[in-house]
N, C-alpha and C positions, 0 to 999 in steps of 0.2 A: 149388299152384300159387302161381311167382312173378306177382307184381303187377308187368303192365305199365305203361310208363307212355307220358305220349306230349306231349311241349312244344312250345303250340300256338304257332307262333308272328306265325300272321295277315296284319296286317297292324301286323304291329311293327317291320317290315323298312322301315316310310319309304319303300316306293316302290324301292328299292337295293336291285343285283339282292348285289351286292357288301359289304351291311349283312345279309341273308338265308341265302349261305351261311357266315356271322362265326356269325351265331345259329346257325349248323344246328352247324358246328361246334363252339364253345361245350357245345352243349344236348349234346353223341355225349360227345366227349371227356371234357371238367372231368364235365357233373352226367350221363355214365352213361344217361341215359335207352335207349328203342327204338325211342321215334315221333318223325321232325317234321315239323309240320302246315303244311298256310298254305292260305288258302281261294283258289275263283277263280267270278269272277263277271263276268254279261255284264250291266253295267250300266242301258245299254239296254233290255231283256228282263226284267228286275226293277225297273223302274223308272217313276214316271206323265213326262211332258212337263211339270206341274206338280212332279216331286220335281222332275226333276230338273239344275232350274232354279233352285229353292231356294235360300237359305242356304243353309251351312252351321246346323246349330242348336250351333251351338257355335267360333263362327271362333277361336279362339284355338289347339285343335283340327288348322284347316281346312286339306285343300291344297291349294284352289282357288275363287277364289268364289261358288259353288253347289255346291250338294252330289255334284250329279252330278257335273264336274269335279272332286270333291275323289276320289271313289270311283272316276273313271280315274288319278289319281292315282299312286292306289297300286296299281290294278291290276298283275299279270302275264300277258303272252304265253303262249300254250303251250309258242311254245322257252324261252322263261325257266323255265317249271314243267318242261323235263327240262332242263337243264344244271338244278334245285337236286334234283330225281329221282338226275343220277348222284352232284347235291356229296354226299343223301344216303348214298348206295351208297359213295364214294367214305370217308365216314368212318364207315361203321357200325349204321349207322340206319335203319328205313324208311320213302319216303317219303311222307304220307298229308293231299290237300284237301278242303275242306267245298266241295262244291260248293253255291252260290244257284242254280242254275234247266238247267232242259234241256238249252240248248246248251253250258252252262259241262263238264258230267254229261260228253255228247259227246265236250268237248273234254278236260275227263283220261280218258278209261278209252282215250282212244288210246295213254297210257303205259303201259296198263297197271301201274295198279299193284297191291298188297296187298290196300287198302282201300279206303273213301271212307266218308268223314261226313254223316252229314243234319245240318245240325242245327236246332237245337231252330226254329224259323223258318220252316224251310220241311220241319216233320214231314209236315205235310196238304197238301202241295204232290202231285196222288199222279197225273201225268204228270216228275210229277223222281223220283218211286220209282218207278217203271216205268218207268224206262228207270236207274239201276245197277243196280236188278234183274237187264234185261238184263248192262251191261254189267265188272259185280264183283265179284268173289269173295267179300269182306268186307263190307258194313254196319252202316255203328256210327251212334248213330241219339243224339238228345238226346230228352227229354221233356219243358223245359225247359217256362213256362207253356203248358199243353198236362193241354187234362180230365179227365179218370180215360171218356169216352168217345169223347176222340179217342185213343187210345193205342187203347183195345180199336179198333178201322177200324183205325189202323194196324197193328198185328201180324195183325188176317183180316187183313191187303191183301197182307202177306207169304206169311200161309199158303198162299188161295189162289197165287199163286204160284212158289208153292211152295219159298219162302224162308230161313222163319226160322229155319233152323237157321243161316246166318252174318249173325243179326241178336245184336248187339255193343247192347243201348240201356240206357244210360244217368240216371244220377236231375244232375236237375241247376234249380238254381235261378234264369232270369235274370236280374239284375241284375248292376249292373258299378261297384260293388264291392256282392260280399251279406254281412249284418247276420248275424255266426255263432246269432241266435235266425230270420233266412231259411235258414239253411245247409239242416235237414230232412234229416235222416240216417235216420232211418227209414220215407221213399220206398226206400233200397235196396231192406230189407225185404221194401218191403211191393209191388216191384217183383219184387222173388228170392221173391215163397209164391205174385203174381199170374202171372210168364209168366214167370216162371224155368227152369221145366222145356217152355220149348215156344223162346225167344232157343240160344244158341249163349251168354251168358253179358250179367253184368250189368259196367256200369260208371259209374265217377263224372266227373263235368264241372265243374270248382271257382273260384267265383269271389269267391271270402274272398281274406281274407286269413292268409296265413303256411302254414304246412302241416298242422295240427295235426290241425284234424276231415278234415287228406282222410290217417292213418293213418288214425285211426276210418272214415274209411268203405271202406276199406279189410280192417278185421278187422271187417264189417256182412255183407264176402259181394262187393262191386268187383275186381274181378280183373284192373278197365281204367281208372286212372285220370291225368285230363289238368286241364293246367294253364294259364292261357295264362303263352311262355314273353320277355320282353325284355332287353341288355345296361342296359338307364338306366328306372328310372319314373318319370326324372320327361323320358326323352320330349313330343313333342312326336306329340299324339293320345290316344284319350281309355280304350284297349283298356291304356293299361300301368300308370297306376293299381290297375290289379287283375292285375295277374304279379306271376312270382316274379324277380326276381334268379338270374344265376350258382347264388349260394349257396345261394337255396333252392331251386334245385332242384335243384340240387347234394345240399343231405340231404336233400330229401326225396326223393330214388330211394334213398336209404343209409336212412333210415328209413322204408321202404314196403319195402324185402326185406331188412333185418332182420326186424322184427318181420311180417315176415309167417314166417319160420325157427317165432320163438314161439308161431306157432299151432299146436298140437296136442297131443297124452293125450302120456303118455308111458309108450314103451313098453314095460317094465315098473316094476316096483312102484318100483322101487331102481334110479335110475340108474347108470351108470359111475360120471355124478361126484361122485355121493352116496355112494358105498360106504367112500370109503377116510378120509371127515366122519363114514361114519356108526359104524365099526370101532375112530374116533378119538377123539368126542360122543357114541358114544349107550351111558347105560351098563349091562353086564348083570338083565338082571331086568328091565326096565325097560316091554317090554315090555305088550298087555296079556294080563293071563289070562282065560279065560272060567270 
C-alpha cells in the first residue's frame, strides 16, 4: 500500500485565511501530499476562565493579550473551514480537521469530510469520541502522552461503538520538537502487534526535525504519515519550529513513495533487470553444484 501523507497546517496560517489557502495549494501542487489538515476548537468550552484569561506562556508567539485571545485569533469559523474544504477539493487533496471538543466535532461534521482527527490531548474525552463515531466515516486518533491502559480503553470504546475498523491509530510523541531518542519508532510495531488486527491501520505523527525518521516509520508499518507544515519556519507561532517547509515536505512525499516501492520481495529469483547482468558478468560454471 502506498503511504498516505498528511500536511498538518494546524494554526500555522497565523489566523489568515489567504495564507491557509496558500498552504493548501503548495502542499497539494508542490509537495504532492494526500491530505491538508487544520484544527477546530471552541475555546470557551476547552478552557477554564482562569486559563482563558491567563497570559500566553510564550509571549513572543502570542496573538493576543491573553491565552484565550491568542487562541481566538487563530480560530477559523465554520464558513471559513467550508472555504478551506473547497480549496482542498480544487487542488485535489482531502480536507481534514483535528477537533478538540464536542461543539467543534458537531460543526465540522456539517461539512461532511471523509476523515477527522482526534489529537492526543483529547483521546480520553469519551463525549467527543462518541460524537465523532456518529458523524464521520473515518476516525484518526493519536496516542501521544497516553498510557497503555488508556489506549486499551480507547480501542474498547470504539469496539463497543462498532467503529473500531474505521480507526487509524497513530504512534506519536507529544513534544515540539521531539529529539530523535524520544521518537521511539518501535512503538509502531507495538501498536501493530497489539491493535493491528482490530483497527483499520496504523499511522505515525511526527514532531521531530528532518525526514529520515518518517521513512523508517513507514518501513516499520505506518501507512499514514503526518507532519506539521509551514511556508516559513521563522514565522511567529510555536508550531513552526517542528514543521517542514515546502521543500522538506516535497522530499518527504517523494522519499516515502519511493521507499514504499522498494519494500517487497523479488517476484522471481532472477529479476529481468538482473538477467542482462547475469549473462554479462556471471561466469559459466560459477553456479554452486551439489
